[in-house]
BABAKE-960793 format. One record per residue (C-alpha): residue number from 1; z, x, y. Coordinates in steps of 0.02 Angstrom, whole numbers, plus 50000, padded with zeros to 5 digits. Each point is the difference from the previous one (the first is absolute). Example, Ala and Ser with C-alpha at 12.3 -4.5 7.8 and 13.67 -1.06 7.14 Angstrom:
BEGIN
+-----+-------+-------+-------+
!   i !     z !     x !     y !
+-----+-------+-------+-------+
!   1 ! 50390 ! 50615 ! 49775 !
!   2 ! 49967 ! 50069 ! 50172 !
+-----+-------+-------+-------+
! end
This chain:
BEGIN
+-----+-------+-------+-------+
!   i !     z !     x !     y !
+-----+-------+-------+-------+
!   1 ! 50000 ! 50000 ! 50000 !
!   2 ! 50044 ! 50141 ! 50120 !
!   3 ! 49835 ! 50084 ! 49964 !
!   4 ! 49906 ! 49838 ! 50033 !
!   5 ! 50091 ! 49973 ! 50165 !
!   6 ! 49962 ! 50178 ! 50055 !
!   7 ! 49817 ! 49974 ! 49958 !
!   8 ! 49994 ! 49836 ! 50097 !
!   9 ! 50084 ! 50078 ! 50153 !
!  10 ! 49879 ! 50147 ! 49994 !
!  11 ! 49852 ! 49882 ! 49985 !
!  12 ! 50062 ! 49898 ! 50147 !
!  13 ! 50012 ! 50157 ! 50107 !
!  14 ! 49823 ! 50050 ! 49953 !
!  15 ! 49934 ! 49826 ! 50036 !
!  16 ! 50087 ! 50001 ! 50170 !
!  17 ! 49907 ! 50159 ! 50048 !
!  18 ! 49836 ! 49938 ! 49924 !
!  19 ! 50014 ! 49841 ! 50102 !
!  20 ! 50031 ! 50102 ! 50157 !
!  21 ! 49847 ! 50108 ! 49972 !
!  22 ! 49896 ! 49851 ! 49944 !
!  23 ! 50043 ! 49912 ! 50161 !
!  24 ! 49926 ! 50150 ! 50090 !
!  25 ! 49845 ! 50003 ! 49888 !
!  26 ! 49952 ! 49818 ! 50013 !
!  27 ! 49818 ! 49964 ! 50035 !
!  28 ! 49957 ! 50063 ! 50172 !
!  29 ! 50060 ! 49881 ! 50134 !
!  30 ! 49878 ! 49955 ! 50138 !
!  31 ! 49997 ! 50122 ! 50143 !
!  32 ! 50115 ! 49966 ! 50146 !
!  33 ! 49929 ! 49871 ! 50118 !
!  34 ! 49918 ! 50086 ! 50146 !
!  35 ! 50030 ! 49920 ! 50172 !
!  36 ! 49846 ! 49939 ! 50091 !
!  37 ! 50012 ! 50135 ! 50135 !
!  38 ! 50016 ! 50143 ! 49876 !
!  39 ! 49859 ! 50089 ! 49909 !
!  40 ! 50024 ! 50089 ! 49833 !
!  41 ! 49907 ! 50148 ! 49928 !
!  42 ! 50032 ! 50005 ! 49813 !
!  43 ! 49998 ! 50135 ! 49866 !
!  44 ! 49976 ! 50150 ! 50113 !
!  45 ! 50006 ! 50162 ! 49901 !
!  46 ! 50131 ! 50118 ! 50072 !
!  47 ! 49973 ! 50144 ! 49877 !
!  48 ! 49820 ! 50054 ! 49983 !
!  49 ! 49954 ! 49999 ! 49816 !
!  50 ! 50178 ! 49948 ! 49956 !
!  51 ! 50076 ! 49876 ! 49878 !
!  52 ! 49945 ! 49818 ! 50004 !
!  53 ! 50173 ! 49958 ! 50068 !
!  54 ! 49974 ! 50110 ! 50154 !
!  55 ! 49949 ! 49852 ! 50106 !
!  56 ! 50074 ! 49911 ! 50150 !
!  57 ! 49971 ! 49842 ! 50101 !
!  58 ! 50004 ! 50008 ! 50189 !
!  59 ! 50045 ! 49851 ! 50110 !
!  60 ! 49951 ! 50011 ! 50184 !
!  61 ! 50017 ! 49880 ! 50147 !
!  62 ! 49826 ! 49930 ! 50038 !
!  63 ! 50008 ! 50032 ! 50187 !
!  64 ! 50105 ! 50157 ! 50004 !
!  65 ! 49946 ! 50151 ! 50101 !
!  66 ! 50079 ! 50169 ! 50024 !
!  67 ! 50121 ! 50076 ! 49876 !
!  68 ! 50096 ! 49886 ! 49882 !
!  69 ! 50168 ! 50050 ! 49927 !
!  70 ! 49989 ! 49991 ! 49811 !
!  71 ! 50112 ! 49923 ! 49866 !
!  72 ! 49964 ! 50052 ! 49820 !
!  73 ! 50058 ! 49886 ! 49859 !
!  74 ! 50035 ! 50077 ! 49828 !
!  75 ! 50020 ! 49876 ! 49857 !
!  76 ! 50131 ! 49999 ! 49863 !
!  77 ! 49984 ! 49970 ! 49813 !
!  78 ! 50110 ! 50129 ! 49911 !
!  79 ! 49865 ! 50132 ! 50034 !
!  80 ! 49899 ! 49921 ! 49859 !
!  81 ! 49934 ! 49839 ! 50076 !
!  82 ! 49966 ! 49917 ! 50167 !
!  83 ! 49859 ! 49992 ! 50125 !
!  84 ! 49958 ! 50022 ! 50184 !
!  85 ! 49930 ! 49822 ! 50005 !
!  86 ! 50157 ! 49901 ! 50038 !
!  87 ! 50054 ! 50090 ! 50160 !
!  88 ! 50147 ! 49920 ! 50095 !
!  89 ! 49965 ! 50108 ! 50154 !
!  90 ! 49833 ! 49914 ! 50041 !
!  91 ! 50080 ! 49891 ! 50134 !
!  92 ! 50038 ! 50156 ! 50103 !
!  93 ! 49813 ! 50016 ! 50033 !
!  94 ! 50018 ! 49848 ! 50115 !
!  95 ! 50129 ! 50096 ! 50101 !
!  96 ! 49896 ! 50150 ! 50053 !
!  97 ! 50019 ! 50107 ! 49844 !
!  98 ! 49876 ! 50063 ! 49873 !
!  99 ! 50061 ! 49973 ! 49821 !
! 100 ! 49948 ! 50099 ! 49847 !
! 101 ! 50045 ! 49949 ! 49822 !
! 102 ! 49974 ! 50134 ! 49867 !
! 103 ! 49985 ! 50018 ! 49814 !
! 104 ! 50056 ! 50160 ! 49914 !
! 105 ! 49993 ! 50072 ! 49824 !
! 106 ! 50124 ! 49917 ! 49883 !
! 107 ! 50109 ! 50089 ! 49872 !
! 108 ! 49878 ! 49959 ! 49859 !
! 109 ! 49867 ! 50094 ! 50099 !
! 110 ! 50104 ! 50153 ! 50049 !
! 111 ! 50183 ! 50047 ! 50012 !
! 112 ! 50093 ! 50044 ! 50159 !
! 113 ! 49959 ! 50077 ! 50125 !
! 114 ! 49828 ! 49915 ! 49987 !
! 115 ! 50067 ! 49842 ! 50084 !
! 116 ! 50071 ! 50084 ! 50156 !
! 117 ! 49848 ! 50115 ! 50008 !
! 118 ! 49890 ! 49845 ! 50011 !
! 119 ! 50109 ! 49922 ! 50135 !
! 120 ! 49993 ! 50161 ! 50101 !
! 121 ! 49812 ! 50011 ! 49975 !
! 122 ! 49983 ! 49823 ! 50069 !
! 123 ! 50103 ! 50043 ! 50155 !
! 124 ! 49896 ! 50157 ! 50029 !
! 125 ! 49838 ! 49902 ! 49978 !
! 126 ! 50057 ! 49869 ! 50125 !
! 127 ! 50040 ! 50137 ! 50126 !
! 128 ! 49833 ! 50086 ! 49970 !
! 129 ! 49909 ! 49835 ! 50032 !
! 130 ! 50108 ! 49941 ! 50144 !
! 131 ! 49860 ! 50005 ! 50128 !
! 132 ! 49879 ! 49903 ! 49888 !
! 133 ! 50123 ! 49857 ! 49973 !
! 134 ! 50091 ! 50006 ! 50169 !
! 135 ! 50164 ! 50058 ! 49922 !
! 136 ! 50140 ! 50093 ! 50088 !
! 137 ! 50029 ! 50154 ! 49890 !
! 138 ! 50167 ! 50034 ! 50085 !
! 139 ! 50077 ! 49831 ! 49960 !
! 140 ! 49996 ! 49962 ! 49813 !
! 141 ! 50137 ! 49900 ! 49914 !
! 142 ! 50016 ! 49963 ! 49814 !
! 143 ! 50075 ! 49852 ! 49907 !
! 144 ! 50020 ! 49971 ! 49814 !
! 145 ! 50100 ! 49909 ! 49868 !
! 146 ! 50080 ! 50060 ! 49837 !
! 147 ! 49886 ! 50141 ! 49935 !
! 148 ! 49913 ! 49986 ! 50168 !
! 149 ! 50170 ! 50015 ! 50085 !
! 150 ! 50028 ! 50161 ! 49904 !
! 151 ! 49830 ! 50068 ! 50056 !
! 152 ! 50023 ! 49956 ! 50184 !
! 153 ! 50171 ! 50083 ! 49993 !
! 154 ! 49915 ! 50154 ! 49928 !
! 155 ! 49874 ! 49997 ! 50143 !
! 156 ! 50142 ! 49986 ! 50126 !
! 157 ! 50095 ! 50149 ! 49931 !
! 158 ! 49862 ! 50121 ! 49945 !
! 159 ! 49893 ! 50021 ! 50155 !
! 160 ! 50019 ! 50189 ! 49990 !
! 161 ! 49997 ! 50020 ! 49809 !
! 162 ! 49832 ! 50083 ! 49967 !
! 163 ! 50015 ! 50001 ! 49810 !
! 164 ! 49989 ! 49809 ! 49998 !
! 165 ! 49840 ! 49989 ! 50103 !
! 166 ! 49883 ! 50014 ! 49850 !
! 167 ! 49813 ! 50031 ! 50015 !
! 168 ! 49942 ! 49830 ! 50061 !
! 169 ! 49901 ! 50065 ! 50149 !
! 170 ! 50026 ! 50008 ! 50189 !
! 171 ! 50132 ! 50135 ! 49977 !
! 172 ! 49981 ! 50048 ! 50183 !
! 173 ! 50087 ! 49835 ! 50042 !
! 174 ! 50187 ! 49963 ! 49990 !
! 175 ! 50074 ! 49875 ! 49877 !
! 176 ! 50156 ! 49978 ! 50107 !
! 177 ! 50045 ! 49822 ! 50050 !
! 178 ! 50095 ! 49938 ! 50152 !
! 179 ! 50110 ! 49867 ! 49918 !
! 180 ! 50040 ! 49921 ! 49831 !
! 181 ! 50048 ! 49826 ! 49939 !
! 182 ! 50067 ! 50017 ! 49823 !
! 183 ! 50025 ! 49842 ! 49900 !
! 184 ! 50116 ! 50033 ! 49850 !
! 185 ! 49917 ! 50162 ! 49946 !
! 186 ! 50084 ! 50127 ! 49884 !
! 187 ! 50066 ! 50151 ! 50096 !
! 188 ! 50083 ! 50109 ! 49868 !
! 189 ! 49910 ! 50001 ! 49832 !
! 190 ! 50140 ! 50098 ! 49917 !
! 191 ! 50117 ! 49851 ! 50017 !
! 192 ! 49881 ! 49859 ! 49952 !
! 193 ! 50088 ! 49977 ! 49832 !
! 194 ! 49917 ! 49876 ! 49883 !
! 195 ! 49837 ! 50007 ! 50098 !
! 196 ! 49978 ! 50181 ! 49948 !
! 197 ! 50100 ! 50034 ! 49842 !
! 198 ! 49863 ! 49957 ! 49874 !
! 199 ! 49819 ! 50064 ! 49992 !
! 200 ! 49924 ! 49827 ! 50026 !
! 201 ! 50099 ! 49958 ! 50159 !
! 202 ! 49913 ! 50001 ! 50170 !
! 203 ! 50082 ! 50157 ! 50072 !
! 204 ! 49972 ! 50096 ! 49837 !
! 205 ! 49817 ! 49951 ! 49999 !
! 206 ! 49986 ! 50054 ! 50181 !
! 207 ! 50072 ! 50175 ! 49976 !
! 208 ! 49935 ! 50026 ! 49823 !
! 209 ! 50163 ! 49987 ! 49904 !
! 210 ! 50181 ! 49946 ! 50007 !
! 211 ! 50111 ! 50064 ! 50140 !
! 212 ! 50115 ! 50083 ! 49874 !
! 213 ! 49857 ! 50115 ! 49948 !
! 214 ! 49917 ! 50012 ! 50172 !
! 215 ! 50135 ! 50023 ! 50131 !
! 216 ! 49894 ! 50110 ! 50114 !
! 217 ! 49853 ! 49878 ! 49993 !
! 218 ! 50118 ! 49857 ! 50039 !
! 219 ! 50067 ! 50093 ! 50152 !
! 220 ! 49824 ! 50041 ! 50057 !
! 221 ! 49957 ! 49814 ! 49992 !
! 222 ! 50155 ! 49949 ! 50100 !
! 223 ! 49987 ! 49967 ! 50188 !
! 224 ! 50183 ! 50049 ! 50023 !
! 225 ! 49957 ! 50178 ! 49946 !
! 226 ! 49898 ! 50028 ! 50159 !
! 227 ! 50107 ! 49916 ! 50133 !
! 228 ! 50024 ! 50108 ! 50154 !
! 229 ! 50005 ! 49983 ! 50189 !
! 230 ! 49809 ! 49988 ! 50004 !
! 231 ! 49993 ! 49843 ! 49894 !
! 232 ! 49923 ! 49845 ! 50080 !
! 233 ! 50108 ! 49854 ! 50063 !
! 234 ! 50038 ! 49875 ! 49860 !
! 235 ! 50030 ! 49813 ! 49986 !
! 236 ! 50064 ! 49968 ! 49822 !
! 237 ! 50018 ! 49824 ! 49929 !
! 238 ! 50079 ! 49966 ! 49830 !
! 239 ! 50065 ! 49845 ! 49910 !
! 240 ! 50182 ! 50000 ! 49946 !
! 241 ! 49952 ! 49916 ! 49834 !
! 242 ! 49865 ! 50127 ! 49952 !
! 243 ! 50014 ! 50036 ! 49813 !
! 244 ! 49844 ! 50110 ! 49993 !
! 245 ! 50032 ! 50129 ! 50136 !
! 246 ! 50188 ! 50005 ! 50040 !
! 247 ! 50052 ! 49975 ! 50181 !
! 248 ! 50088 ! 50169 ! 49988 !
! 249 ! 49828 ! 50083 ! 50002 !
! 250 ! 49971 ! 49941 ! 50179 !
! 251 ! 50180 ! 50032 ! 50049 !
! 252 ! 49996 ! 50183 ! 49951 !
! 253 ! 49831 ! 50024 ! 50086 !
! 254 ! 50064 ! 49920 ! 50160 !
! 255 ! 50155 ! 50109 ! 49996 !
! 256 ! 49899 ! 50159 ! 49974 !
! 257 ! 49883 ! 49956 ! 50144 !
! 258 ! 50147 ! 49961 ! 50113 !
! 259 ! 50085 ! 50164 ! 49955 !
! 260 ! 49838 ! 50094 ! 50043 !
! 261 ! 49998 ! 49919 ! 50172 !
! 262 ! 49852 ! 49886 ! 49963 !
! 263 ! 49992 ! 49822 ! 50068 !
! 264 ! 50028 ! 49879 ! 49857 !
! 265 ! 50046 ! 49817 ! 49982 !
! 266 ! 50050 ! 49925 ! 49832 !
! 267 ! 49986 ! 49811 ! 49986 !
! 268 ! 50081 ! 49922 ! 49846 !
! 269 ! 49911 ! 49836 ! 49963 !
! 270 ! 50136 ! 49887 ! 49935 !
! 271 ! 49966 ! 49897 ! 49843 !
! 272 ! 49832 ! 50083 ! 49967 !
! 273 ! 49950 ! 50108 ! 49853 !
! 274 ! 49850 ! 50115 ! 49977 !
! 275 ! 49909 ! 49907 ! 50137 !
! 276 ! 50023 ! 49821 ! 50050 !
! 277 ! 49975 ! 49879 ! 50146 !
! 278 ! 50137 ! 50082 ! 50104 !
! 279 ! 49890 ! 50151 ! 50033 !
! 280 ! 49878 ! 49888 ! 50095 !
! 281 ! 50128 ! 49898 ! 50094 !
! 282 ! 49963 ! 49980 ! 50186 !
! 283 ! 50145 ! 50117 ! 50041 !
! 284 ! 49938 ! 50137 ! 49884 !
! 285 ! 49818 ! 49981 ! 50054 !
! 286 ! 50058 ! 50025 ! 50178 !
! 287 ! 50096 ! 50156 ! 49948 !
! 288 ! 49839 ! 50066 ! 49922 !
! 289 ! 49894 ! 49960 ! 50152 !
! 290 ! 50127 ! 50073 ! 50120 !
! 291 ! 50015 ! 50158 ! 49896 !
! 292 ! 49812 ! 50031 ! 50001 !
! 293 ! 49991 ! 49954 ! 50185 !
! 294 ! 50133 ! 50128 ! 50041 !
! 295 ! 49925 ! 50144 ! 49902 !
! 296 ! 49814 ! 49962 ! 50013 !
! 297 ! 49999 ! 49946 ! 50182 !
! 298 ! 49955 ! 49815 ! 49989 !
! 299 ! 50136 ! 49923 ! 50108 !
! 300 ! 49900 ! 49849 ! 50055 !
! 301 ! 49973 ! 49819 ! 49944 !
! 302 ! 49868 ! 49951 ! 49874 !
! 303 ! 49896 ! 49904 ! 50129 !
! 304 ! 49960 ! 50166 ! 50083 !
! 305 ! 49957 ! 50084 ! 49836 !
! 306 ! 49822 ! 50056 ! 50039 !
! 307 ! 50013 ! 50180 ! 50051 !
! 308 ! 49918 ! 50035 ! 50168 !
! 309 ! 49932 ! 50170 ! 50050 !
! 310 ! 50112 ! 50093 ! 50123 !
! 311 ! 49959 ! 49965 ! 50182 !
! 312 ! 50043 ! 50177 ! 50053 !
! 313 ! 50011 ! 50168 ! 49912 !
! 314 ! 50159 ! 50039 ! 49909 !
! 315 ! 50075 ! 50144 ! 50098 !
! 316 ! 50072 ! 50126 ! 49879 !
! 317 ! 50067 ! 50119 ! 50133 !
! 318 ! 50045 ! 49980 ! 50183 !
! 319 ! 49852 ! 50052 ! 50109 !
! 320 ! 50034 ! 50028 ! 50184 !
! 321 ! 49969 ! 50128 ! 50138 !
! 322 ! 50166 ! 50079 ! 49951 !
! 323 ! 49944 ! 50032 ! 49821 !
! 324 ! 49810 ! 50007 ! 50003 !
! 325 ! 49877 ! 50053 ! 50134 !
! 326 ! 49861 ! 49890 ! 49929 !
! 327 ! 50066 ! 49826 ! 49964 !
! 328 ! 49842 ! 49897 ! 49965 !
! 329 ! 49892 ! 49933 ! 49924 !
! 330 ! 50094 ! 49962 ! 49838 !
! 331 ! 49937 ! 49991 ! 49822 !
! 332 ! 50039 ! 49851 ! 49888 !
! 333 ! 50150 ! 50093 ! 49927 !
! 334 ! 50078 ! 50022 ! 50173 !
! 335 ! 49963 ! 50184 ! 50028 !
! 336 ! 49892 ! 50070 ! 50141 !
! 337 ! 49814 ! 50011 ! 49964 !
! 338 ! 49976 ! 50174 ! 50074 !
! 339 ! 49812 ! 50008 ! 49965 !
! 340 ! 49973 ! 49840 ! 50101 !
! 341 ! 50120 ! 50062 ! 50134 !
! 342 ! 49901 ! 50163 ! 50021 !
! 343 ! 49836 ! 49905 ! 50007 !
! 344 ! 50070 ! 49888 ! 50136 !
! 345 ! 50069 ! 50146 ! 50101 !
! 346 ! 49851 ! 50117 ! 49994 !
! 347 ! 49859 ! 49875 ! 50025 !
! 348 ! 50067 ! 49954 ! 50173 !
! 349 ! 49864 ! 50047 ! 50125 !
! 350 ! 49878 ! 50048 ! 49862 !
! 351 ! 49821 ! 49932 ! 50014 !
! 352 ! 49841 ! 50023 ! 49901 !
! 353 ! 49943 ! 50123 ! 50132 !
! 354 ! 50154 ! 50114 ! 49998 !
! 355 ! 50056 ! 49982 ! 49819 !
! 356 ! 49954 ! 50154 ! 49899 !
! 357 ! 50021 ! 49903 ! 49839 !
! 358 ! 49854 ! 49889 ! 50050 !
! 359 ! 49889 ! 50152 ! 50027 !
! 360 ! 50056 ! 50074 ! 49835 !
! 361 ! 49956 ! 49842 ! 49902 !
! 362 ! 49832 ! 49986 ! 50088 !
! 363 ! 49963 ! 50180 ! 49950 !
! 364 ! 50071 ! 50001 ! 49823 !
! 365 ! 49980 ! 49819 ! 49946 !
! 366 ! 50124 ! 49885 ! 49910 !
! 367 ! 50004 ! 50107 ! 49843 !
! 368 ! 50150 ! 50092 ! 50071 !
! 369 ! 50104 ! 49839 ! 49997 !
! 370 ! 50075 ! 49925 ! 49843 !
! 371 ! 49897 ! 49843 ! 49961 !
! 372 ! 50161 ! 49897 ! 49988 !
! 373 ! 50041 ! 50034 ! 50182 !
! 374 ! 49828 ! 50004 ! 50082 !
! 375 ! 50001 ! 49824 ! 50073 !
! 376 ! 50173 ! 50027 ! 50075 !
! 377 ! 49950 ! 50173 ! 50064 !
! 378 ! 49844 ! 49938 ! 50091 !
! 379 ! 50101 ! 49856 ! 50072 !
! 380 ! 50129 ! 50121 ! 50070 !
! 381 ! 49861 ! 50107 ! 50075 !
! 382 ! 49917 ! 49847 ! 50077 !
! 383 ! 49828 ! 50042 ! 49930 !
! 384 ! 49888 ! 49910 ! 49876 !
! 385 ! 49999 ! 50063 ! 49819 !
! 386 ! 49879 ! 50142 ! 49968 !
! 387 ! 49879 ! 49995 ! 49852 !
! 388 ! 50042 ! 50104 ! 49848 !
! 389 ! 49842 ! 50105 ! 50019 !
! 390 ! 49924 ! 50058 ! 50162 !
! 391 ! 49956 ! 50149 ! 50108 !
! 392 ! 50169 ! 50084 ! 49982 !
! 393 ! 50060 ! 50179 ! 49988 !
! 394 ! 50048 ! 50052 ! 49827 !
! 395 ! 50133 ! 50122 ! 49941 !
! 396 ! 49955 ! 50176 ! 49948 !
! 397 ! 50037 ! 49970 ! 49817 !
! 398 ! 49889 ! 49846 ! 49997 !
! 399 ! 49862 ! 50098 ! 50087 !
! 400 ! 50012 ! 50140 ! 49871 !
! 401 ! 49998 ! 49870 ! 49860 !
! 402 ! 49837 ! 49932 ! 50069 !
! 403 ! 49926 ! 50174 ! 49994 !
! 404 ! 50065 ! 50024 ! 49824 !
! 405 ! 49922 ! 49836 ! 49946 !
! 406 ! 49832 ! 50057 ! 50071 !
! 407 ! 49989 ! 49872 ! 50138 !
! 408 ! 49847 ! 50030 ! 50109 !
! 409 ! 50022 ! 50054 ! 50181 !
! 410 ! 49870 ! 50016 ! 50134 !
! 411 ! 49982 ! 50190 ! 49991 !
! 412 ! 50094 ! 50037 ! 49841 !
! 413 ! 50163 ! 50096 ! 49999 !
! 414 ! 50006 ! 50145 ! 50120 !
! 415 ! 50101 ! 50159 ! 49975 !
! 416 ! 50161 ! 49921 ! 50062 !
! 417 ! 49975 ! 49846 ! 49895 !
! 418 ! 49957 ! 50106 ! 49849 !
! 419 ! 50162 ! 50098 ! 50026 !
! 420 ! 50098 ! 49839 ! 50000 !
! 421 ! 49911 ! 49942 ! 49844 !
! 422 ! 50036 ! 50166 ! 49914 !
! 423 ! 50185 ! 49990 ! 50046 !
! 424 ! 50017 ! 49825 ! 49926 !
! 425 ! 49902 ! 50054 ! 49848 !
! 426 ! 50145 ! 50116 ! 49961 !
+-----+-------+-------+-------+
! end
């Protein structure tokens, strides 16, 4: 009887976990509903020639201009299931943000650190393509739940850990993020207990074995290992009834961040487990929106969400007669455009008749000017464009090349010309 009871209890425990994973592997739910004023670009490859899971969806405000702060959603699913399709951050695209939702390699495809390498590759790709998609590369926040919460916590604590970057391309870009919202993600794999003590448990599958046999791998996969003063600000939310990832996981992470001097807020969602309606309560949604607004610079109401181009240059340094002799005109980045300033200063009083540059161009032709700048150059000189070929002087080397090529001249090369030809022959 005792043996039968033990078997039944063991079977019940297995079925509990199977049900949990099965709930995460149900047939793909329809993609999150996209608001009417948001456009979506789906299945963008963020690692050239990478795994089929190296794809992301990008949600952008239809009428947005200028640079958009970016929120990146990373899904959960025990690192062995889940999809970018059902993204709860989509609504932020109506509030002046760009939103990216990413897939990453699962534990059946590759063990850790493949998952964080993919997440970092996605961040680097987004930075590398910021201009193309109107993204602000200096304001990127991440948000994830469960396994996704673990991965965003890794992003927030490993911005300067080169050995986790992987080889996913755009390595000239940073994978650092500016803020993190962690929903009930594991923080210390070495203390995950029953989730990691057998080879078929999620943490064991992630790191390639049980924690008892892989302590160093478990530490390497733990966000708490990397916490220091350079970690990003965190908002952590965790249910007090969570029987999958213990609340203590978020508590120890919050304490470590606080001890390192990093801004962190831990919100315990009463009566909720591993997820639940409390995470999307009006109060908690406001906390999320306020957190991103604070750290990504979107302190304004949703009705003004469309980003407008700046009306004046952003001045990066103070420019005045006390600091700088030449104070204008300014470039788009707020610094003095010295080339334009010199052109303004030295063309005062210059005319076609007294400008030596005009005589030079008439004599030598436009070949001396880079084709990209010819129109602007002629405009500055106040003269019409000159034809590419004409009765112009040529340089000595070109003249010698003509002789070398046997070009006919009226009287053939004289002694001086022949000397020049002989020199260039050598």
